[in-house]
C-alpha positions as CSV (number, residue, x, y, z in Angstrom):
1,M,111.7,24.9,178.0
2,F,113.7,24.6,174.2
3,N,109.5,24.9,172.7
4,S,108.6,28.1,174.7
5,R,112.2,29.8,173.5
6,L,111.1,29.0,170.1
7,M,107.7,30.1,170.3
8,T,108.9,33.9,171.6
9,A,111.7,33.8,168.9
10,L,109.1,33.4,166.7
11,A,106.7,35.8,167.9
12,F,109.2,38.4,168.3
13,T,110.2,38.0,164.2
14,A,106.6,38.2,163.5
15,L,106.3,41.6,164.8
16,G,109.3,42.6,163.1
17,A,108.3,42.0,159.3
18,G,105.0,43.6,160.5
19,A,107.1,46.7,162.0
20,A,109.0,47.0,158.7
21,S,106.1,46.4,156.5
22,A,104.4,48.9,158.0
23,A,107.0,51.2,157.5
24,D,107.5,50.2,153.9
25,L,103.4,51.3,153.8
26,S,104.3,54.8,155.1
27,R,107.1,56.0,152.8
28,P,105.3,58.5,149.9
29,Y,105.3,57.0,146.3
30,F,106.3,58.8,143.6
31,K,105.4,58.6,140.0
32,A,108.4,58.2,137.0
33,P,108.4,61.8,135.1
34,V,106.9,61.3,131.8
35,F,110.0,61.9,128.8
36,A,109.2,64.9,126.6
37,E,111.1,64.2,123.4
38,S,112.1,68.0,122.2
39,Y,112.0,68.5,118.6
40,Y,112.8,71.7,116.0
41,N,109.4,73.2,115.2
42,W,109.8,75.5,111.7
43,S,106.7,76.7,111.3
44,G,106.5,80.7,111.3
45,F,107.2,83.5,109.6
46,Y,110.9,84.0,108.7
47,V,113.8,86.8,106.4
48,G,117.0,86.3,105.5
49,G,119.8,86.7,103.0
50,Q,121.8,84.4,100.2
51,L,124.7,84.9,99.1
52,G,126.5,82.7,95.9
53,G,126.8,82.3,92.5
54,S,124.3,82.0,89.5
55,W,124.9,81.4,85.4
56,T,122.7,83.1,82.5
57,N,122.5,81.4,79.0
58,Q,121.5,84.4,76.8
59,S,120.2,84.2,73.0
60,W,119.3,86.6,70.7
61,V,118.1,85.8,67.1
62,N,117.6,88.8,64.5
63,T,114.3,89.1,63.5
64,A,114.1,91.8,60.8
65,N,116.5,94.6,59.7
66,N,116.1,97.5,57.4
67,S,118.4,99.8,59.2
68,I,121.5,101.0,58.0
69,F,124.3,100.2,60.6
70,G,123.0,96.6,61.0
71,D,124.9,93.8,60.1
72,L,122.8,91.1,61.1
73,A,119.7,89.3,58.9
74,P,116.8,87.3,60.1
75,G,117.7,84.3,61.2
76,Q,121.4,85.2,62.4
77,G,122.0,85.6,66.0
78,F,124.6,84.7,69.1
79,G,124.7,83.4,72.1
80,Q,126.8,83.2,74.9
81,R,127.1,82.1,78.8
82,S,128.2,83.9,81.6
83,S,128.5,83.9,85.6
84,G,128.5,86.2,88.5
85,I,127.8,86.8,92.1
86,F,124.3,86.5,93.1
87,G,123.1,87.6,96.3
88,G,119.6,89.5,97.9
89,G,117.0,88.8,100.1
90,Q,114.1,86.2,101.2
91,I,110.8,86.4,103.5
92,G,108.8,83.5,103.9
93,Y,106.5,81.7,105.9
94,N,106.5,77.6,107.2
95,W,103.1,75.4,108.5
96,Q,104.6,72.0,110.0
97,A,102.2,69.0,109.7
98,S,104.2,65.8,111.6
99,N,107.4,65.9,109.8
100,Y,105.8,67.3,106.9
101,V,106.8,71.2,106.2
102,F,104.4,73.1,103.7
103,G,105.8,76.8,103.1
104,L,105.7,80.0,100.6
105,E,108.5,82.0,100.0
106,G,108.9,84.9,97.8
107,S,112.8,86.3,97.0
108,I,114.4,89.2,95.3
109,S,118.1,89.1,93.8
110,G,120.5,90.9,92.2
111,M,123.6,89.7,89.9
112,N,126.3,90.5,87.9
113,N,125.8,88.2,84.5
114,R,126.6,90.1,81.0
115,G,128.9,89.3,78.3
116,T,130.0,91.0,74.9
117,V,130.2,89.6,71.7
118,T,131.6,90.9,68.4
119,N,130.0,90.4,65.5
120,T,133.2,90.5,62.3
121,V,130.6,88.8,59.6
122,F,132.3,90.9,57.0
123,G,136.0,90.8,58.4
124,P,137.7,91.4,61.4
125,A,136.4,95.1,61.6
126,R,134.2,95.9,64.6
127,D,130.6,95.7,63.2
128,D,128.1,94.6,65.3
129,V,128.9,94.9,69.1
130,F,126.4,93.3,71.2
131,N,126.4,93.7,74.9
132,W,124.0,92.1,77.8
133,R,123.1,91.6,81.1
134,T,120.7,90.0,83.2
135,D,120.7,91.9,86.7
136,W,117.3,91.7,89.1
137,L,115.7,88.2,89.2
138,A,112.5,87.8,91.6
139,T,110.5,84.7,92.6
140,V,107.4,83.3,94.2
141,T,107.4,80.1,95.1
142,G,106.0,77.3,97.2
143,R,107.9,74.5,99.1
144,V,107.5,71.2,100.3
145,G,110.1,69.5,103.0
146,Y,110.6,66.9,105.0
147,A,112.2,67.5,108.8
148,F,114.0,65.5,111.2
149,A,115.8,66.7,114.0
150,N,117.0,70.0,113.2
151,N,117.1,69.4,109.3
152,L,114.7,70.1,106.8
153,I,115.1,68.7,103.3
154,Y,112.9,70.7,100.9
155,A,112.2,71.5,97.3
156,K,110.6,74.4,95.6
157,G,108.9,75.8,92.5
158,G,107.0,78.6,91.4
159,Y,106.9,82.1,89.1
160,A,110.4,83.5,88.2
161,G,110.6,87.0,87.1
162,V,114.3,88.6,85.5
163,N,115.4,91.6,84.6
164,N,117.2,91.8,81.3
165,R,118.6,94.3,78.4
166,L,120.7,93.7,75.2
167,A,122.8,96.6,73.4
168,V,124.3,96.8,70.1
169,S,126.6,99.6,69.0
170,D,128.2,99.5,65.4
171,T,131.2,102.4,65.6
172,T,133.0,101.3,61.8
173,P,132.6,104.0,59.2
174,P,130.6,104.1,56.7
175,F,127.6,103.1,58.6
176,T,127.8,103.5,62.6
177,G,124.8,103.6,64.8
178,A,123.7,102.3,68.4
179,G,120.8,101.1,70.0
180,S,119.4,99.1,73.3
181,A,116.4,98.2,75.1
182,S,115.0,96.2,78.1
183,A,112.3,93.6,79.2
184,W,111.0,91.9,81.9
185,H,110.7,88.4,81.3
186,N,108.7,85.9,83.3
187,G,109.3,82.4,83.5
188,Y,109.2,79.6,86.0
189,T,111.9,78.3,88.6
190,V,112.3,74.9,90.7
191,G,115.3,74.2,93.0
192,A,115.9,71.8,96.3
193,G,117.8,73.0,99.4
194,W,118.3,72.0,102.8
195,E,118.4,73.8,106.1
196,Y,119.1,73.2,109.7
197,G,118.2,75.0,112.7
198,V,121.4,76.6,114.7
199,T,119.5,77.7,117.3
200,Q,115.6,78.4,118.2
201,N,115.7,81.1,115.7
202,W,118.6,81.0,113.3
203,I,118.6,78.7,110.5
204,V,121.2,78.7,107.8
205,G,121.1,76.0,104.5
206,L,122.2,75.1,100.7
207,E,120.2,76.3,97.9
208,Y,119.8,75.2,94.4
209,D,117.9,77.0,91.3
210,Y,117.1,76.6,87.9
211,A,114.9,79.1,86.1
212,A,113.8,79.2,83.0
213,F,111.8,82.3,80.9
214,Q,110.3,83.5,77.9
215,T,111.2,85.5,74.4
216,K,110.1,89.3,74.3
217,S,111.2,91.6,71.4
218,Y,113.9,93.7,71.7
219,Q,113.9,97.1,69.2
220,L,117.9,97.6,68.6
221,A,117.5,100.5,66.0
222,G,118.5,103.4,68.4
223,A,117.9,106.5,66.4
224,A,117.7,104.8,63.3
225,A,113.9,104.1,64.2
226,P,110.9,104.0,62.8
227,L,113.7,101.5,60.9
228,V,114.0,98.4,62.8
229,Y,116.6,96.0,63.6
230,T,114.8,93.9,65.8
231,F,115.4,90.5,67.9
232,D,113.7,88.0,70.1
233,A,116.3,87.6,72.8
234,K,116.1,85.7,76.7
235,P,117.5,84.9,79.4
236,R,117.1,80.7,78.2
237,D,117.7,79.9,81.7
238,I,119.7,80.8,85.1
239,Q,121.1,78.7,87.4
240,S,122.0,79.9,90.9
241,I,123.6,78.2,94.2
242,V,123.6,79.8,97.6
243,A,124.1,79.9,101.0
244,R,120.9,80.9,103.1
245,V,120.3,82.5,106.3
246,S,117.4,83.0,108.2
247,Y,115.6,84.9,111.3
248,K,112.5,82.8,112.2
249,F,110.2,85.4,114.8
250,D,108.3,82.5,116.7
251,P,109.9,79.9,118.9
252,P,110.0,77.0,117.5
253,L,111.2,74.4,120.4
254,I,107.9,72.1,121.4
255,S,108.0,69.3,123.6
256,R,106.4,66.2,122.4
257,Y,105.0,63.3,124.5
């Protein structure tokens, strides 16, 4: 009797286990979703603006003088450093390969770097009074950088050109006169910066640039021409630090598996 009850219990236990297994087999199977890592894509066209400060290191040396009013002899000259507000706009394109970003950018900026130097070689009287300024800077540069998360660290380099003006006046009798000249100086620029993608389209950043330029000849004889009062002049270098903001036109959010 005991054996019969034991066999019956074992049979019901086996049937229950089989039913449970069948129920498990009938449950639907769902595959876990693939994890997608989002990252910032720097590729695309962008436009923007920049604002900051700049420093110009200006120099000019007399190369010829047979004017009546000019007081400097060949080999004599001056140098002066001045700073001012610097700002403008940029347009460019970036192309990204993995974490590396390559780009081409053009910019044009205005500045108010200027100065005045009085030549007192003949005493305290106001003889030659020189005025200079650098006012427009244009660049075309290549960029290469490394991107991580929403950050981009980059270096840049390429062409730079600047508009420069030099003027002189002598209002002290008996010999008076004045003259001025402007020239476009070609040169090069190098720099480095950091940018951050705030949203899918808006980018902010900071940048430092150094630019150096060629020497040009300035004829300052004015109305005394064809007499000459000639100088070799140039903005020896211009340094700038700016804050940047740019708008990128194509959506930069991509999924990487």
